[in-house]
N, C-alpha and C positions, 0 to 999 in steps of 0.2 A: 152635325154635332157629334154624332156617334163616332165618326171617323177621326175627329180631332182628339177625342179622349183616348182612343186606341193608340194614336201616335204618342200622346203624352205618357201613356202607360209604358209603351215600348221604350221610350226615351228614358224614363225613370228606371226601368229594368236594366237597360244598358249602363246607366250610371251606377247602379247597385253592383252589377257584375264587375265593373271597373274598380270600384272601391274594394270589393272582396278580393279581387286579383292583386291589387296593390298591397293589401294587408297580408295576403298569403306570401307574396314575394318578400315583403319586409320580414316576416317570421322566418322564412327560409334563409334569408341573408343573415339574420341574427344567429340562427343555429350554425350556419357556416362559419361565421366569425368566432363563435364560441368554440367550435371544434378546432379551428386553427390555433386559437389561444391554448387550448389543452394540448395539442400536438407540440407546440413550441415549448411549453412548460415541460412536457415529458422528454423532449430532446435535451433540454438544459439539464434535467435531473440525470438522464442517461450519460451525459458528458461528465458530470461531476462524479458519478459512480465509476466511469471508465478511468478518470484521473486517479481516483482513490485506489482502484485495483492496480493500476500501473505503478503507483507509489508503493503499494504493498509488495508487488513483485520485485521492485528495485530493492526494497529493504530486505527481502528474502535473499536476494543475490548478495547483499552485504553480509548477511549471516553466513552464507556459504563461503564468502571471501574470508571472514574471520576464522571459520573452521579450517580453511586451507592454511592460513597463517599458523594456527596452532599445530597442525600436523606436520608442517614443513620445519618449524623452528623448535619444536619441543625436543627433538633429538639432540640438538646442540646444547640445550639446557640440562639434559639428563646427567651429565658428568659434574655439573656444578651444584647439584643438590636442591633441596626444597627452597632455600633462600632465593635462588635464581628465579624460581617460579613466581615468587611474590614481586620480584623486580621486573618481571616480564612486561614490557611495554612496546609492543610491535608498532611499526609504522602503519597507520591506517588513514585512508582519505578523510579529510576534514571539510567543514563547510567552506573554507577558503579555497580548497582544492579537491572537490568531490570527484569520485570515480564515475565517469560517464559510460553508460552501457551502450550496446549496439555499435553503430559505426563511429561513435565519438563526436557526432555533431551536436549542436545545441538543441536539436529536436528530439533528443533521446533522454530517457529518465536517468537519474543519478542516485548514488548512495554515498553515505559518509558516516562518520562517528556521530552519535546522537548529539544534537546541539544544546541539550540541557546543560547549563553550567555546572551542575553537580556531577556530571559524568566526566571523569578525568581522562579516561581512555576507553576505546571501543572494546578491547579484549582484556579482561581482568581475571587473574587467578583468584579463586574463592577458597580453595583449600582441598584437602584430600577427603575422599568419601569411602564408600564400601570397597571391599576387596574386589578385584576384577573378576568378572564372571568367567568360568572355565579355566582359571589360572590357580593352580594349587602350588603354593610356595611355602616353605617352612622357615620360621625365624630361628628354630632350634639349631639349624646347621649353619647359621650365619649368612644365609642368602637374603636378598632384598625382599621386602614385602611389596607385592604388586597391588596398588590401589588405584582407584579412579581419581584423577585430578579434575576438579570442577572449574570450568571457565565460564564467565559471564560475558556475553556478547551483546552490545547495545548499539544499534544502528538506526539510521533514519533514511527512508527512501523518498524521493520526490519525483513527480512527473515532469515532463519537459516544459509544460506550461506553468506559469506561476499561479499561485493560489494557495488555498488552505488544505490542499490534498496530501500534505506530507504524512507519512505513516512511520511510526516508531515500533521497532521490534526489540524485545529483550529476550534472549535465549540463553539457556544453559547447556553447555556441551561437556562431554567428558573425554578423557584420554587416559588409557591404562599406562601407568607410570611406575617405575620401581623406586619406592621410597626406602631410604637407608635408615 
């Protein structure tokens, strides 16, 4: 009888060890699934951050594009006076025809004039500001007064993939201009 109870006890111990092992494996599986869910969430967030960063860089390229337009075209306006600056409306990429960066394929980010309906043009003359730094010109002798011309640049950058990652930049730039 004594040998039967020993067998029963060993059998019960084996059953308990099996139950503990199954519970431990279940806990490890739950920890693994939870870790995978966390990693997938982190990857998704990193993807959104990457899209937003790409859109910001595209918008920054749009600001540089706008500055280039000002520097290239302002010389032609110099002879026409201040009124020409207020009428200055350069051609700038729009949402219907955005400028595509990189190799020009559909997998590249784009920039365009800001899509807000209140923005009528991407590069807008704001007016004259302070005298140009390091320029000393006198009005007494009839020469032009060199002042900073202020321009507002409003662009939107978008990543190649669709989504809500568009970034808007509004920048003010200056150009030293002879006001009459």
